C-alpha positions in Angstrom: 349.6 168.7 261.7 346.5 170.7 260.8 347.5 170.6 257.0 347.9 166.9 257.2 344.4 166.4 258.5 343.0 168.7 255.7 344.8 166.6 253.1 343.3 163.4 254.5 339.8 164.8 254.5 340.2 166.0 250.9 341.5 162.5 250.0 338.5 160.9 251.7 336.2 163.2 250.0 337.7 162.3 246.6 337.4 158.7 247.6 333.8 159.2 248.2 333.2 160.9 244.9 335.3 158.5 243.0 333.9 155.3 244.6 330.4 156.3 245.7 329.6 159.0 243.3 326.3 157.4 242.4 325.2 157.5 246.0 326.3 161.1 246.5 324.2 162.1 243.5 321.1 161.0 245.6 321.7 163.2 248.6 317.9 163.9 249.0 316.9 160.2 248.5 314.7 159.0 251.4 313.1 155.7 250.1 314.6 152.4 249.4 313.3 150.3 246.5 313.1 146.6 246.8 312.0 143.5 245.0 311.0 140.1 246.2 310.6 136.7 244.6 307.3 134.8 244.4 306.8 132.7 247.5 304.4 130.1 246.0 307.4 127.8 245.4 308.7 128.5 248.9 312.0 129.9 247.6 314.0 132.5 249.5 313.4 136.1 248.3 316.1 138.2 246.6 316.5 141.8 247.4 318.3 144.7 245.6 319.1 148.0 247.4 319.9 151.5 246.5 321.5 153.3 249.5 321.4 156.8 250.9 324.3 159.3 251.1 327.6 158.2 252.6 329.9 160.1 254.9 333.0 159.6 257.1 332.2 159.2 260.8 335.7 159.0 262.2 339.3 159.7 260.9 342.2 158.8 263.0 345.9 159.7 262.8 346.5 156.4 261.1 344.5 157.6 258.1 341.8 155.0 258.7 338.1 155.9 258.7 334.7 154.2 259.2 332.0 154.5 256.6 328.4 155.3 257.7 325.2 156.5 256.3 323.5 159.9 256.7 320.5 158.1 258.3 319.3 154.5 258.6 316.7 153.3 256.1 313.9 150.7 256.3 313.7 148.3 253.4 309.9 147.7 252.5 309.3 144.5 250.6 305.9 143.7 249.0 305.1 140.0 248.6 302.2 138.0 247.1 301.2 134.4 247.8 298.2 132.1 247.4 297.1 129.1 249.4 294.0 126.9 250.1 291.5 127.3 252.8 291.9 124.9 255.7 289.1 123.2 257.5 291.1 123.1 260.7 291.0 126.6 262.2 294.3 125.9 264.1 296.3 125.7 260.9 297.9 129.1 260.0 300.2 130.7 257.4 303.5 131.0 259.1 306.1 131.5 256.3 308.7 134.3 256.3 307.7 135.5 259.7 304.0 135.9 259.1 301.2 134.3 261.2 297.9 134.5 259.4 294.6 132.5 259.7 293.7 130.1 256.9 290.2 128.8 257.8 288.5 131.8 256.2 288.6 132.2 252.4 289.4 135.6 250.9 292.2 138.1 250.8 294.3 138.7 253.9 296.9 141.5 254.4 299.8 141.2 256.8 303.0 143.1 257.8 306.0 141.8 259.6 308.9 144.1 260.8 312.2 142.2 261.0 315.3 144.0 262.6 317.9 142.0 260.7 320.9 144.2 261.5 321.8 144.0 257.8 324.7 145.8 256.0 324.9 149.4 257.1 322.1 148.8 259.7 319.2 148.5 257.2 316.1 146.8 258.7 313.4 145.0 256.7 309.6 145.4 256.6 307.7 142.6 254.8 304.2 143.3 253.5 302.2 140.4 252.2 298.9 140.0 250.2 297.7 136.5 250.8 294.9 135.0 248.8 293.1 132.1 250.5 291.0 130.1 248.0 287.9 128.5 249.4 287.1 124.8 250.0 284.1 123.0 251.4 284.6 121.7 254.8 281.0 121.3 256.1 278.4 118.7 255.5 275.7 119.0 252.8 272.2 117.7 252.9 270.1 116.4 250.0 266.4 115.4 250.0 265.2 113.5 247.0 262.3 111.3 245.8 262.9 107.5 245.6 262.1 107.8 241.9 265.2 110.0 241.5 267.5 107.2 242.7 270.2 106.6 241.8 271.0 110.3 242.3 273.8 112.2 240.6 275.6 114.8 242.6 278.4 116.7 240.9 279.2 113.8 238.6 279.1 111.4 241.6 276.3 108.8 241.5 274.6 107.8 244.8 272.8 104.5 244.7 271.9 104.3 248.4 270.7 106.8 251.0 272.9 107.9 254.0 276.3 109.6 254.3 278.6 109.9 251.3 282.0 111.5 251.0 282.6 113.5 247.8 285.9 115.1 246.6 285.3 118.2 244.5 288.2 119.7 242.5 288.2 123.5 242.1 289.8 125.7 239.5 292.5 126.7 242.0 293.6 123.1 242.8 292.0 123.2 246.2 290.1 120.0 246.5 287.0 120.1 248.7 285.8 117.1 250.7 282.1 117.2 251.2 280.1 114.9 253.5 276.7 114.5 251.8 273.8 113.3 253.9 271.2 111.9 251.4 267.6 111.5 252.5 265.3 109.5 250.2 261.6 110.0 250.5 258.8 107.7 249.4 255.5 109.5 249.0 252.4 107.8 250.4 249.9 106.1 248.2 246.4 107.6 247.7 244.0 106.7 250.6 240.4 105.5 250.3 238.0 105.3 253.2 234.5 103.9 253.2 232.0 106.1 255.0 229.1 104.8 257.0 225.5 105.1 255.8 223.7 108.5 256.1 227.1 110.3 256.6 227.8 113.3 254.5 231.3 114.1 255.9 233.8 112.4 258.2 236.3 113.9 260.6 240.0 113.9 259.7 241.7 110.6 260.3 245.3 109.5 260.5 246.9 109.2 257.0 249.8 107.1 255.9 252.8 109.5 256.0 255.7 109.7 253.6 258.6 107.3 254.5 262.0 108.8 254.7 265.3 106.9 255.0 267.7 106.6 256.7 265.7 108.5 259.4 262.4 110.4 259.8 262.5 114.1 259.2 260.0 116.9 260.1 256.9 116.9 258.0 253.4 118.4 258.0 250.3 118.3 255.8 247.3 120.5 255.1 244.6 117.9 255.8 241.2 119.5 256.4 239.3 119.0 259.6 236.6 117.1 257.7 236.4 115.2 254.4 233.3 115.3 252.2 231.9 111.9 251.4 232.0 111.2 247.7 234.8 113.7 247.0 238.5 113.4 246.4 240.6 115.7 248.6 244.3 116.3 247.6 246.4 116.5 250.8 249.8 118.2 250.4 252.7 116.9 252.6 255.7 119.1 253.1 259.0 117.6 254.2 261.9 119.7 255.3 265.5 119.1 256.5 268.5 121.5 256.6 266.9 124.0 254.2 265.8 121.3 251.8 262.1 120.9 251.0 260.1 118.3 249.2 256.3 117.9 248.6 254.1 114.9 248.2 250.4 115.0 247.1 248.2 112.3 248.6 244.7 112.0 247.2 242.1 111.1 249.9 238.8 109.7 248.7 236.0 109.0 251.1 233.6 106.7 249.3 229.9 106.2 250.0 228.9 102.7 251.2 227.3 100.3 248.7 223.9 101.4 247.3 222.2 101.5 244.0 223.1 99.1 241.2 223.4 95.4 242.3 222.7 96.4 245.9 219.3 95.2 247.1 217.1 95.0 250.2 214.7 92.1 251.1 211.5 92.3 253.2 210.0 89.7 255.4 208.3 88.1 252.4 211.6 87.8 250.6 210.7 90.4 248.0 213.7 92.2 246.5 213.8 96.0 246.4 216.0 98.2 244.4 218.0 100.9 246.3 219.1 104.4 245.4 221.4 107.0 247.0 219.9 110.4 247.3 222.1 112.9 248.9 224.0 111.0 251.7 221.3 108.5 252.3 220.6 105.1 250.8 216.9 104.6 250.2 214.7 101.7 249.0 213.8 102.7 245.5 210.2 101.4 245.8 207.4 101.6 248.3 207.2 98.7 250.8 204.6 95.9 250.2 205.5 93.4 252.9 202.7 91.5 254.8 205.1 90.1 257.4 208.0 91.5 259.4 211.4 90.0 258.8 210.9 87.6 261.7 207.7 86.2 260.0 205.2 88.0 262.3 202.1 89.2 260.5 201.7 92.9 259.9 198.4 94.1 261.5 197.3 96.8 259.0 198.5 96.4 255.4 196.2 97.8 252.8 196.0 98.0 249.0 194.6 101.1 247.5 191.0 100.6 246.2 188.5 103.1 244.7 185.9 103.0 242.1 188.2 105.0 239.8 191.1 102.6 240.5 189.5 99.2 241.1 192.5 97.1 240.0 194.1 96.3 243.3 196.8 94.0 241.7 197.9 96.9 239.5 197.7 99.3 242.4 199.8 97.1 244.5 202.4 96.7 241.7 202.6 100.4 241.1 202.3 101.9 244.6 203.0 99.2 247.2 200.9 98.9 250.4 199.6 101.4 252.8 200.2 101.0 256.6 199.0 102.7 259.7 201.7 104.4 261.9 201.7 101.5 264.5 202.1 98.8 261.9 204.8 100.7 260.0 206.9 101.1 263.1 205.8 97.8 264.7 204.6 99.5 267.9 201.5 98.7 270.0 198.4 100.8 269.4 198.5 103.8 271.7 202.3 103.9 272.0 203.6 107.3 272.9 207.1 106.7 274.3 210.6 107.3 273.0 211.3 106.0 269.5 214.7 105.0 268.2 216.2 106.8 265.2 216.8 103.4 263.7 213.4 101.8 264.4 213.2 98.9 261.9 209.4 98.4 261.8 208.4 96.9 258.5 211.7 97.5 256.9 214.3 94.9 255.8 217.0 93.9 258.3 219.6 96.6 258.5 217.1 99.3 257.4 214.8 101.6 259.3 211.8 103.9 259.1 213.3 107.3 258.1 213.4 110.1 260.7 211.7 113.4 260.3 215.1 115.0 259.5 216.1 112.3 257.0 213.0 113.1 255.0 213.6 116.8 255.3 217.0 116.2 253.7 215.0 115.5 250.6 213.9 119.1 250.5 217.3 119.9 249.1 215.8 118.6 245.8 212.8 119.9 244.0 209.8 117.7 244.1 209.9 117.2 240.4 213.4 115.6 240.7 211.9 113.1 243.2 208.8 112.1 241.2 208.6 109.4 238.5 208.0 110.4 234.9 204.7 108.5 234.9 201.7 107.8 237.2 201.5 111.4 238.4 198.9 114.0 237.4 201.9 116.2 236.8 204.8 113.9 236.1 208.3 114.6 237.4 211.8 114.2 235.9 213.1 111.7 238.6 216.6 113.1 238.2 217.5 111.8 241.7 216.2 108.3 241.0 214.1 108.4 244.2 211.1 107.3 242.1 208.4 108.6 244.3 204.9 107.5 243.2 201.6 109.1 244.2 200.2 106.2 246.3 197.5 108.3 248.0 196.3 107.4 251.6 193.6 105.7 253.6 191.3 107.6 255.9 190.1 105.2 258.6 187.4 107.6 259.7 185.6 107.7 256.4 187.0 104.3 255.4 188.0 105.6 252.0 191.1 105.9 249.9 192.2 109.3 248.5 194.6 111.1 246.2 196.0 108.3 244.1 197.9 109.8 241.2 198.0 113.2 243.1 200.0 112.9 246.3 202.6 110.7 247.9 202.5 110.2 251.7 205.4 108.6 253.7 205.4 107.8 257.4 208.4 109.1 259.4 209.5 107.7 262.8 208.7 111.1 264.5 206.1 111.1 267.2 203.8 114.1 267.0 201.7 113.4 270.1 199.6 110.6 271.6 197.2 110.6 268.6 199.4 111.8 265.7 202.6 110.9 264.0 204.3 112.8 261.2 204.5 112.1 257.5 206.4 113.5 254.6 204.3 114.6 251.6 205.1 115.1 247.9 202.3 116.8 246.1 201.6 117.1 242.4 201.2 120.9 242.8 204.0 121.8 245.3 207.5 122.6 244.4 209.0 120.9 247.4 208.0 118.2 249.9 207.0 119.0 253.4 206.3 117.4 256.8 203.0 117.5 258.6 201.2 115.7 261.4 198.7 113.0 260.7 196.5 110.6 262.7 198.3 107.4 263.4 195.3 105.4 262.2 195.6 106.8 258.7 197.4 104.5 256.3 200.4 105.8 254.3 203.2 104.5 252.1 206.5 103.4 253.6 210.1 103.9 252.3 213.1 102.6 254.2 216.6 104.0 254.7 219.8 102.1 255.3 221.2 102.0 258.9 
C-alpha cells in the first residue's frame, strides 16, 4: 500500500513537470502581470495571466487529486481613460466599478478591488488614471462701448445687448456652452454750463452719466468739488461689472456769461457802452457820462472836467466821461450813512451796479500798466486787460477846482467809509498797482459799472 502511494506521488510530480513545467520554473514568482484594453470605446478589457507554482493538495485512493496554488495572487490592472468635464456636479464616472467626480477638470486617480473568485481564486485590483478635460459651465460678462457694436466674441457676432448663449468647441471635443451677458455703454456727451456774472468758480453739479443697457451698473467719476469758470475740466467716469472695466471721459466746460464783443450796456440817456471782462467780472469799458438815471430822473451832480490847461469840455467829456459826487453816483440822499446793497445800481445801466470795494480790489491782480490805455496818460499803459482806464482826474468841491487830468484815474466804490467819506479806487501814473482810499463824498470822481 505504501509503495502504491509513492508511485502515485511520483506520477503526479511527473505530471506537474510535464504539463506545468513552465509554472514550476517560476517557483519564486510573486507578481502577476496583466494587460487591459482602452476603455474610451467602452469595450470590455482582456487580461492575460502568468500563474504561480502548482502543487497537489489531496490524493485519494482512487488516484484523483485537486490542483492548487502555492498562494493566492492579486491581479493588478492599470487602466487609462479620458472624458469631458460635467457642469452638473451629480454626474460621476461609474464605469468598471469606479465612482469618480467629473465636475472638476484635471487628472483623477482611482482604485477598485474586485473579489471576482476567478480561476484558482485570483482576485482583481483595477487602477485607473482618468483625465477630465475642461469645459465652461459658468456665465461670462462683457462690457463694451456702443461704438464697438456689433461685437465679435470667439467668432460669434453679437448685434444686441443682453444674454447670449455661445457654444465653444475645444481641441478635446468637449464643447463648452457659455452664457454671455453683454453690457453696452454709451459715454455721456461733453457738458457746458454758463456761469453767473462775477463768479470765478462754481460748485460741482450733477453730470449726465453714461448710459448702460440692458441695466445700470456701478460707476463713479473724479469730478472736482469746484469748476473754474472759463476752463475745461476732463471728468473720468469708471464703469465696472464682474471684473470688467470701462472708462469714459466727459469734458466739462463752465463758460463765462456774455461780455465784450457785441455785448453792450445802455445808460439812462440811451448811450451805448462797450463792455470788457477782466478777471471774472464784466465791466463797462468806458467811464459813465449819463445825465439821467435809467428811469429818467435827473442826476444831481454831473460835472465835466474843466481847467485852464484843458478848456475843451467837449473833448474832455468824450475822452473821460463825467465826474459825479458819491451821492449822485449811488443815487442816495445827501447825508446817507446806512447799509448799502452790493448791487446798488445808482447811475449804472439796468442790470449793472456800482462796484464794491472788493470788486475793485480784484483789479490789483493786474499791474496798473495793464489797465491803462496807451494814450492820454502822462505815462501810458499797455491796456493788456482791455479795461481802458483813462486819467479823468477829480473835482474838489472845497476849492471848486479840477485836478490831475492825464495823471490819475479815480473811481467811486459802493463802500461806505463813514458819515462824511466814501471809498474810491485810484490808478496813478506813478504807481505799479491800484489802491483804495477814503475820500469826501462831495468830491466828484469817475464811475465804472459792473454787471450784476
